[in-house]
C-alpha positions as CSV (number, residue, x, y, z in Angstrom):
1,M,17.9,-15.3,0.6
2,D,21.5,-15.2,0.0
3,W,23.9,-12.6,1.4
4,E,24.6,-10.6,-2.2
5,T,20.9,-10.2,-3.1
6,K,20.0,-9.0,1.0
7,M,22.6,-6.2,0.2
8,L,21.4,-5.6,-3.2
9,D,18.3,-4.9,-1.8
10,F,19.4,-3.2,1.1
11,L,21.3,-0.7,-1.3
12,D,18.6,-0.5,-3.3
13,D,16.2,0.5,-0.6
14,E,19.0,3.3,0.4
15,L,19.1,4.9,-2.9
16,A,15.1,4.8,-3.0
17,E,15.1,6.6,-0.1
18,T,17.9,9.5,-1.3
19,E,16.4,10.1,-4.1
20,N,13.1,11.1,-2.1
21,D,15.2,12.9,0.3
22,T,16.2,14.5,-2.8
23,R,12.7,15.3,-4.4
24,W,11.7,16.3,-1.0
25,D,14.4,19.2,-0.9
26,A,13.7,20.1,-3.7
27,L,10.0,20.2,-3.6
28,L,10.7,22.7,-0.1
29,T,12.7,24.7,-1.5
30,S,10.8,25.7,-4.6
31,D,7.7,28.4,-4.7
32,D,5.1,25.8,-5.6
33,G,6.4,24.1,-2.3
34,Q,6.7,27.3,-0.2
35,N,2.9,27.9,-1.2
36,A,1.9,24.2,-0.4
37,L,3.1,25.1,3.4
38,D,1.9,28.5,3.6
39,Y,-1.4,27.2,2.6
40,L,-0.9,24.1,5.2
41,A,0.0,26.6,7.7
42,D,-3.0,28.8,7.4
43,E,-5.6,25.8,7.3
44,A,-3.7,24.6,10.6
45,L,-4.2,28.2,12.1
46,A,-7.5,28.5,10.9
47,S,-8.2,24.8,12.6
48,I,-6.7,26.2,15.8
49,R,-8.5,29.5,15.5
50,A,-12.1,28.0,15.2
51,G,-11.0,25.5,18.1
52,E,-11.3,22.2,16.0
53,S,-8.0,20.9,17.2
54,S,-6.6,19.9,20.7
55,A,-3.3,19.5,22.0
56,V,-1.1,16.6,21.5
57,L,0.5,15.0,24.2
58,L,3.8,13.3,23.9
59,T,5.8,10.8,25.6
60,A,9.4,11.3,27.1
61,N,10.9,9.7,23.5
62,G,8.6,11.5,21.8
63,E,5.8,8.9,20.5
64,I,1.9,10.6,20.5
65,L,0.1,9.3,23.5
66,P,-2.6,7.7,23.2
67,E,-6.2,9.8,24.1
68,R,-6.9,7.1,26.8
69,I,-3.9,5.0,29.0
70,P,-4.9,2.1,29.0
71,R,-5.7,1.2,33.4
72,S,-2.6,-1.2,33.0
73,L,-0.2,1.3,32.4
């Protein structure tokens, strides 16, 4: 693959990402988006109150820590 093709592929990917960001922004600022977020928050709170969830532990760099740490670490 030549450099021009690589550059065009890169620009296509960047444009697609920007378009997706724009769509997410529009969704999250709309009434329907806010209703969906409210619903998800209510579901999460209900799950927490029912004891159906557990804490998520994170590493220092923000990655999710596995439930069981291998002995080799």
